[in-house]
Structures are given as structure tokens and as C-alpha cells.
VOTI-750632 format. One record per residue (C-alpha): residue number from 0; y, z, x. Coordinates in steps of 0.25 Angstrom, whole numbers, plus 5000, padded with zeros to 4 digits. Each point is the difference from the previous one (the first is absolute). Example, Ala and Ser with C-alpha at 12.3 -4.5 7.8 and 13.67 -1.06 7.14 Angstrom:
BEGIN
> nr,py,pz,px
> 0,4982,5031,5049 $
> 1,5014,4998,5006 $
END
This chain:
BEGIN
> nr,py,pz,px
> 0,6070,5284,5236 $
> 1,4988,5005,4991 $
> 2,4992,5013,5005 $
> 3,4986,5000,5002 $
> 4,4990,5010,4997 $
> 5,4999,5006,5014 $
> 6,4985,5008,4997 $
> 7,4995,4986,5002 $
> 8,5004,5001,5014 $
> 9,4991,5012,5002 $
> 10,4988,4992,4997 $
> 11,4990,4995,5011 $
> 12,5003,4987,5005 $
> 13,4990,4993,4991 $
> 14,4990,5003,4988 $
> 15,4986,5001,5007 $
> 16,4993,4989,4992 $
> 17,5012,4989,5004 $
> 18,5000,5005,5014 $
> 19,4985,4997,5000 $
> 20,5002,4986,4994 $
> 21,5011,4998,5012 $
> 22,4990,5004,5010 $
> 23,4988,4991,4996 $
> 24,5011,4988,4997 $
> 25,5004,5001,5014 $
> 26,4986,5001,5005 $
> 27,4994,4988,4992 $
> 28,5012,4991,5004 $
> 29,4997,5002,5014 $
> 30,4985,4999,4998 $
> 31,4999,4988,4991 $
> 32,4984,4999,5000 $
> 33,4999,5016,4996 $
> 34,4991,5003,4988 $
> 35,5006,5012,4995 $
> 36,4994,5010,4989 $
> 37,5009,5009,4994 $
> 38,4996,5013,4995 $
> 39,5013,5007,5001 $
> 40,5008,5000,4988 $
> 41,4993,5004,4987 $
> 42,5000,4988,4992 $
> 43,4990,4994,4992 $
> 44,4993,4987,5003 $
> 45,4990,4997,4988 $
> 46,5004,4993,4988 $
> 47,5005,5007,4987 $
> 48,4990,5003,4991 $
> 49,4996,4988,4989 $
> 50,5003,5010,4988 $
> 51,5014,5002,5005 $
> 52,5003,4985,5003 $
> 53,4994,4996,4986 $
> 54,5009,5012,4994 $
> 55,5012,4995,5008 $
> 56,4997,4985,4996 $
> 57,5001,5004,4986 $
> 58,5011,5008,5001 $
> 59,5007,4989,5006 $
> 60,4997,4990,4989 $
> 61,5005,5009,4990 $
> 62,5013,5000,5008 $
> 63,5000,4984,4998 $
> 64,5001,5002,4984 $
> 65,5011,5005,4992 $
> 66,4991,5010,4992 $
> 67,4994,5006,5013 $
> 68,5012,5000,5009 $
> 69,5005,5013,5006 $
> 70,5013,5003,5006 $
> 71,5005,5013,5005 $
> 72,4989,5011,4999 $
> 73,5000,5014,4999 $
> 74,5004,5007,5013 $
> 75,4990,5009,4999 $
> 76,4988,4991,4998 $
> 77,4994,4993,4989 $
> 78,4993,5012,4991 $
> 79,4987,4992,5000 $
> 80,4999,5001,5015 $
> 81,5004,5014,5000 $
> 82,4990,5004,4989 $
> 83,4989,4993,5009 $
> 84,5004,5008,5012 $
> 85,5000,5014,4994 $
> 86,4987,4997,4994 $
> 87,4992,4995,5012 $
> 88,5008,5007,5012 $
> 89,5003,5013,4994 $
> 90,4994,5003,4987 $
> 91,4985,4995,5004 $
> 92,5002,5011,5012 $
> 93,5004,5011,4992 $
> 94,5016,4999,5003 $
> 95,5009,5001,4988 $
> 96,5010,4989,5004 $
> 97,5005,4993,4988 $
> 98,5005,4984,5000 $
> 99,5015,5006,4999 $
> 100,4999,5007,5013 $
> 101,4996,4987,5007 $
> 102,5010,4991,5007 $
> 103,4996,4985,5004 $
> 104,5007,4995,5011 $
> 105,4999,4989,5011 $
> 106,4995,5010,5011 $
> 107,4996,5013,5005 $
> 108,5008,4997,5013 $
> 109,5011,4998,4991 $
> 110,4998,5013,4991 $
> 111,4998,5008,5011 $
> 112,5014,4997,5006 $
> 113,5006,4999,4986 $
> 114,4997,5013,4995 $
> 115,5010,5006,5010 $
> 116,5011,4994,4991 $
> 117,4998,5012,4991 $
> 118,4997,5011,5010 $
> 119,5011,5008,5007 $
> 120,5004,4997,5014 $
> 121,4999,5015,5005 $
> 122,4985,5002,4997 $
> 123,4992,5003,5012 $
> 124,4989,4990,5002 $
> 125,4986,5001,5007 $
> 126,4992,4988,5003 $
> 127,4987,4999,5007 $
> 128,5000,4994,5015 $
> 129,4994,4989,5001 $
> 130,5006,4995,4987 $
> 131,5002,4987,4992 $
> 132,5014,4996,5007 $
> 133,5007,4998,4986 $
> 134,4999,5014,4997 $
> 135,5010,5003,5012 $
> 136,5008,4988,5000 $
> 137,5004,5001,4986 $
> 138,5005,5014,5003 $
> 139,5008,4996,5011 $
> 140,5005,4988,4994 $
> 141,5006,5009,4988 $
> 142,5006,5010,5010 $
> 143,4989,5012,4997 $
> 144,4998,5001,5016 $
> 145,5008,5003,5012 $
> 146,5000,4992,5012 $
> 147,4988,4995,5008 $
> 148,4995,5010,5009 $
> 149,4995,4996,5015 $
> 150,4985,5000,4996 $
> 151,5003,4989,4988 $
> 152,5000,5011,4990 $
> 153,5010,5004,4990 $
> 154,5009,5012,4999 $
> 155,4999,5005,4986 $
> 156,4986,4996,4998 $
> 157,4988,5010,5000 $
> 158,4988,4993,5006 $
> 159,4986,5005,4997 $
> 160,4991,4994,5012 $
> 161,4987,4995,4995 $
> 162,4988,4998,5010 $
> 163,4986,5002,5004 $
> 164,5002,5015,5003 $
> 165,5005,5002,4985 $
> 166,4990,4990,4995 $
> 167,5013,4991,4996 $
> 168,5004,5009,4989 $
> 169,5015,5006,5002 $
> 170,5001,5015,4999 $
> 171,5008,5006,4990 $
> 172,5014,5004,5004 $
> 173,5003,5014,5004 $
> 174,5013,4999,4993 $
> 175,5006,4995,4987 $
> 176,5002,4983,5000 $
> 177,5005,4993,4988 $
> 178,4993,4987,5001 $
> 179,4987,4997,5006 $
> 180,4994,4986,5002 $
> 181,4985,4999,4999 $
> 182,4992,4988,5001 $
> 183,4984,5001,4997 $
> 184,4992,4992,5004 $
> 185,5009,5000,5011 $
> 186,5008,4989,5006 $
> 187,4999,4998,5013 $
> 188,4988,5009,5003 $
> 189,4991,4998,4989 $
> 190,4997,5015,4997 $
> 191,4998,5005,4987 $
> 192,5003,5014,4993 $
> 193,4991,5008,4991 $
> 194,5004,5006,4987 $
> 195,4999,5014,5006 $
> 196,5010,4997,5012 $
> 197,5008,4992,4990 $
> 198,5001,5012,4991 $
> 199,5007,5007,5012 $
> 200,5011,4991,4999 $
> 201,5002,5001,4985 $
> 202,5000,5014,5001 $
> 203,5011,5000,5011 $
> 204,5008,4990,4993 $
> 205,4999,5009,4987 $
> 206,5004,5013,5007 $
> 207,5011,4994,5008 $
> 208,5005,4991,4989 $
> 209,4998,4988,5010 $
> 210,4997,4985,4995 $
> 211,4988,4993,5006 $
> 212,5001,4985,5001 $
> 213,4986,4995,4999 $
> 214,4997,4986,5005 $
> 215,4986,4997,4994 $
> 216,5001,4984,5003 $
> 217,4986,5001,5008 $
> 218,4993,5008,4988 $
> 219,4991,4988,4996 $
> 220,4993,5000,5013 $
> 221,4994,5014,4999 $
> 222,4985,5000,5000 $
> 223,4998,5015,5001 $
> 224,5000,5006,4986 $
> 225,5005,5014,5002 $
> 226,5013,4994,5006 $
> 227,5012,5000,4990 $
> 228,5005,4987,4996 $
> 229,5013,5005,4995 $
> 230,5008,5013,5003 $
> 231,5000,5003,4985 $
> 232,4985,5003,5001 $
> 233,5005,5013,5005 $
> 234,5005,5011,4991 $
> 235,5014,5002,5000 $
> 236,5004,4987,5006 $
> 237,5008,4994,4989 $
> 238,5010,5011,5003 $
> 239,5002,4996,5014 $
> 240,4996,4986,5003 $
> 241,5004,4985,4999 $
> 242,4989,4990,5002 $
> 243,5001,4985,5004 $
> 244,4990,4990,4998 $
> 245,4998,4985,5005 $
> 246,4992,4988,4995 $
> 247,5002,4994,5014 $
> 248,4988,5005,5007 $
> 249,4990,5001,4990 $
> 250,5003,4987,4992 $
> 251,5006,4992,5010 $
> 252,5014,5001,4994 $
> 253,5008,5000,5014 $
> 254,5006,4987,4997 $
> 255,5001,5002,4985 $
> 256,5006,5013,4999 $
> 257,4997,5011,4991 $
> 258,4999,5015,5000 $
> 259,5004,5012,4993 $
> 260,5006,5014,5001 $
> 261,4996,5013,4992 $
> 262,5011,5010,4998 $
> 263,4994,5010,4989 $
> 264,5009,5005,4990 $
> 265,5005,5014,5003 $
> 266,5000,4998,5015 $
> 267,5013,5006,5004 $
> 268,5010,5002,5011 $
> 269,5013,5007,4999 $
> 270,5015,4997,5001 $
> 271,5010,5006,5010 $
> 272,5002,5011,4989 $
> 273,4985,5003,5000 $
> 274,4998,4995,4987 $
> 275,4986,4993,4997 $
> 276,5000,4986,4998 $
> 277,4989,4991,4997 $
> 278,4997,4989,5009 $
> 279,4994,4990,4989 $
> 280,5013,4997,4993 $
> 281,5007,4998,5014 $
> 282,4990,4989,5005 $
> 283,4999,4994,4987 $
> 284,5015,4998,5001 $
> 285,5000,4995,5014 $
> 286,4989,4990,4996 $
> 287,5009,4995,4988 $
> 288,5011,4999,5009 $
> 289,4995,4993,5013 $
> 290,4987,4994,4995 $
> 291,4996,4988,4990 $
> 292,4986,5003,4999 $
> 293,4988,4993,5006 $
> 294,4997,4986,4995 $
> 295,4992,4998,4987 $
> 296,4991,4990,5008 $
> 297,4998,5011,5010 $
> 298,4996,5012,4990 $
> 299,4990,4991,4992 $
> 300,4994,4999,5014 $
> 301,5000,5014,5002 $
> 302,4994,5003,4987 $
> 303,4988,4991,5003 $
> 304,4997,5009,5012 $
> 305,4995,5010,4988 $
> 306,4992,4990,4993 $
> 307,4984,5001,5001 $
> 308,4999,4986,5009 $
> 309,5014,5006,5008 $
> 310,4994,5013,5003 $
> 311,4987,4993,5006 $
> 312,5008,4990,5008 $
> 313,5009,5011,5005 $
> 314,4987,5009,5005 $
> 315,4995,4987,5007 $
> 316,5014,5000,5007 $
> 317,4999,5014,5003 $
> 318,4986,4999,5005 $
> 319,5003,4987,5009 $
> 320,5011,5007,5007 $
> 321,4992,5013,5002 $
> 322,4989,4994,5006 $
> 323,5009,4993,5009 $
> 324,5005,5014,5005 $
> 325,4985,5005,5000 $
> 326,4997,4989,5010 $
> 327,5013,5003,5008 $
> 328,4997,5015,5001 $
> 329,4986,4997,5004 $
> 330,5002,4990,5010 $
> 331,5012,5007,5006 $
> 332,4992,5014,5000 $
> 333,4988,4994,5007 $
> 334,5009,4994,5010 $
> 335,5003,5014,5004 $
> 336,5014,5000,4994 $
> 337,5004,5013,4992 $
> 338,5003,4995,4985 $
> 339,5005,5008,4988 $
> 340,5002,4995,4986 $
> 341,4994,4987,4994 $
> 342,4991,5008,4990 $
> 343,5009,5001,4988 $
> 344,5011,4992,5004 $
> 345,5003,4986,5006 $
> 346,5004,5004,5013 $
> 347,4994,5005,5013 $
> 348,5008,5009,5010 $
> 349,4995,4998,5014 $
> 350,5003,5009,5011 $
> 351,5005,4991,5012 $
> 352,4991,5000,5012 $
> 353,5003,5003,5015 $
> 354,5013,5008,4996 $
> 355,5007,4987,4996 $
> 356,5012,5001,4991 $
> 357,5000,4994,4987 $
> 358,5008,4990,5003 $
> 359,4994,4997,5013 $
> 360,4986,4999,4992 $
> 361,5007,4990,4990 $
> 362,5004,4992,5012 $
> 363,4986,5000,5006 $
> 364,4993,4996,4988 $
> 365,5010,4989,4997 $
> 366,4999,4994,5014 $
> 367,4986,5002,5003 $
> 368,4993,4999,4987 $
> 369,5010,4993,4991 $
> 370,5000,5012,4990 $
> 371,5011,5006,4993 $
> 372,5000,5014,4995 $
> 373,5012,5010,4997 $
> 374,5004,5010,5012 $
> 375,4998,5015,4995 $
> 376,5014,5003,5005 $
> 377,5006,4992,4991 $
> 378,4996,5009,4989 $
> 379,5006,5012,5008 $
> 380,5000,5009,5012 $
> 381,4987,5005,4997 $
> 382,4994,4986,4998 $
> 383,5001,4998,5015 $
> 384,4987,4998,5005 $
> 385,4993,4993,4988 $
> 386,5000,4987,4995 $
> 387,4998,4996,4986 $
> 388,4992,4986,4996 $
> 389,4999,4996,4986 $
> 390,4988,4995,4992 $
> 391,5007,4990,4992 $
> 392,4996,4987,5006 $
> 393,4988,4991,4997 $
> 394,4986,5004,5005 $
> 395,4999,4990,5010 $
> 396,5013,5004,5007 $
> 397,4996,5015,5000 $
> 398,4987,4997,5007 $
> 399,5006,4991,5010 $
> 400,5011,5010,5002 $
> 401,4990,5010,5003 $
> 402,4993,4992,5009 $
> 403,5012,4997,5007 $
> 404,5005,5014,5001 $
> 405,4986,5006,5006 $
> 406,4998,4989,5010 $
> 407,5013,5000,5006 $
END
């Protein structure tokens, strides 16, 4: 009989968001007339920008002609999209990231997992706690951790607690770690990091020959001009960091699928002999072997994000969701809840009231207010006692959900 990958047996019973869906479905089936408002999963709700729709429609029509048809595209992404990304997302901010260092993909979730393909299994890995579950689960699946401990954490991972006591900023490890996952603006807490604080991490990584995996999926929602959008705004980051970016949240591409990863040329690791090895060729080889590239039609839609009209429409989407976050934070704070985030990210991080656990509060809101959020404990041990609400929904739903919560 075929042998399985037993690392999967170490995983918790279910991935966080399917577990939420399961509970919601059970509740709605038992309460047929319930009108549930979902502010849990960070999925966008507003229509795609018209500039992107028009660009994809044009590209689709091209595909219907002999002259315009496209088969397999470059695994790294079409040059014209990579050039636009380089120019608009990096060069404009003083970051010297070239088109060749940008790899277009079908999602940051995929890339932040797949990057492990080119990294050794014996690296010591640090994650924040709470944390986006994919970072932890993908390491478990690939055998980079030990067994689950009694408190729900995994042996072999270093957890860096973030909470109100440290302003939701992880403390730099006292000892050397090989790989550090950082996400700012942070999912789930909505916290941000200043250039000064991020420089400490870059210096630490360079001093210890560590690698930072920097998730900037929510950078477009930053409102404060002093907060960095990219780790490459920090001197020395090209020598120690890989950055993940996405079109999912800013342009509404969650159902379209397009993202990219930046691997600077010259960024290196080492082999078992201690010889320096560049990571760019390894990732390029990985993509050429395991990935056939994002479709031509989708990449044309992504390119339109950088057009004059596209930028205008994307900014409108961001403003819409951030106004939702502002409403949520204001209403909840006025009602006496302790609320974090929501200023530079589309999430608010709420302290659960009356000593309720995060899952107790989840059930409480579902049953009493018909509102769905995300239990903080689903993001890690240090997430217990908190609750995440997403600003990705219609204005009416957000207003109604807040009214329901504060009037329970």
C-alpha cells in the first residue's frame, strides 16, 4: 500500500477558515431564517475595476484570433507586466528592484508556501504569534517542525508573541534564526511597522545571515506616509529578504488570481558544504518546473492596475474598504470594546469582552447577532482573547453588523 506524508497528520484538525465555514453552515441550517453577515474571511466583495475588466475583455478577444492567440507564456510572467510592477511598486519608492527580480504567480498564499521548495529542512524558523496560518501549516506539511505540543504550538518553531504589551511588534530573537516570517501591515492584527523598526530586522538578518520572508499583501491599504510599503525601502534588505505581493485585496483579484514574488539577484543561502548559492536561479528553476505561468488574460488585467484609470479605480476600492474599517473601529470603540488595527489595514483586532475565549465570542456573535468574525486563537496561542473582523464587505452590511454587535 502507498505510504503517505505523515507530516499532514501533525496538522490541527482543520484549516481555520474551513472550520469557520463549517460552524456557520451548521448554524444556518438549524436557523433557516437567520441573516448572517460574514466579516470573517478576508475576501473582497466589490466588483473588479473597470480598467481591469476592459483589459481582460480585450485580451480575451485577442485570444479568439489567430494573430492574437497566446499559448504557454513565460513562467516568470510577461515582461510588460514585470516592467510595470518594477516601475510603479518599487522604482517610484526608491527601491532598485528590476523586472527580472519579479516573478508573477497565481497567489501570495501559494508563493509563501512554495518558497520552501528551495530552502533546506534544517533551518530554524521564527513566526509571529498570532500569525497567518499558512506560514505554520506549510512548514508542518514539509516536515520542518516536530510534533504538536500540548498548547497547540509545534516543536521546532520559534514563536514571537505580538500583543498590546509590545504594540503588536515582534521582539528580535536573542539567538540566531535562519528564516523569519514578517507580515506588515499585519494579518491578523492590522499592526504596522516603521522604517526604524524594520531596519532593526534587516540589520539582524544581515548580521546573522538570516532570510526574511516579508509578506506585503496589504501594503496598498497603508494611509500613513511614514510607514514603508516594501522591505526594500530599507537599506540592506536586498541582501536578506524575499517579498510577497498580491493583487487580491487592492484590485479585487481574489477570484482572478494574480500576485508576484520578488527575489533579488545576489540574495543567497548556502549548501551543506557552506558554499554560497544564489536563490534567484533556484526559484527560477522551481517555477519553470512546477508552474506554467499566470494566464495572458489575467496578466493583462493586472497590467491595467497601473494605468491612469486603473490607479484611480483601485484607490477608490481601497478608500471604500478603509472607510468600512474606520466605521467598525469607531462604532466598536464607542461601545466600549478595545480595538486595534483598522488605520492602515482592512482588519480590526478586537479584545474579547468579559473574559470570553475567542471561540466563545465567535459563537456568541453568531448566535446573538448573526455576525461572523475570526477567532484570534485560530491564528496562534497569543491570539487567544482577541477577535478579527474584516472590512471586506458592503457598506450596508458593515453598518448593520456594527449595530447588531453593539446592541446585543
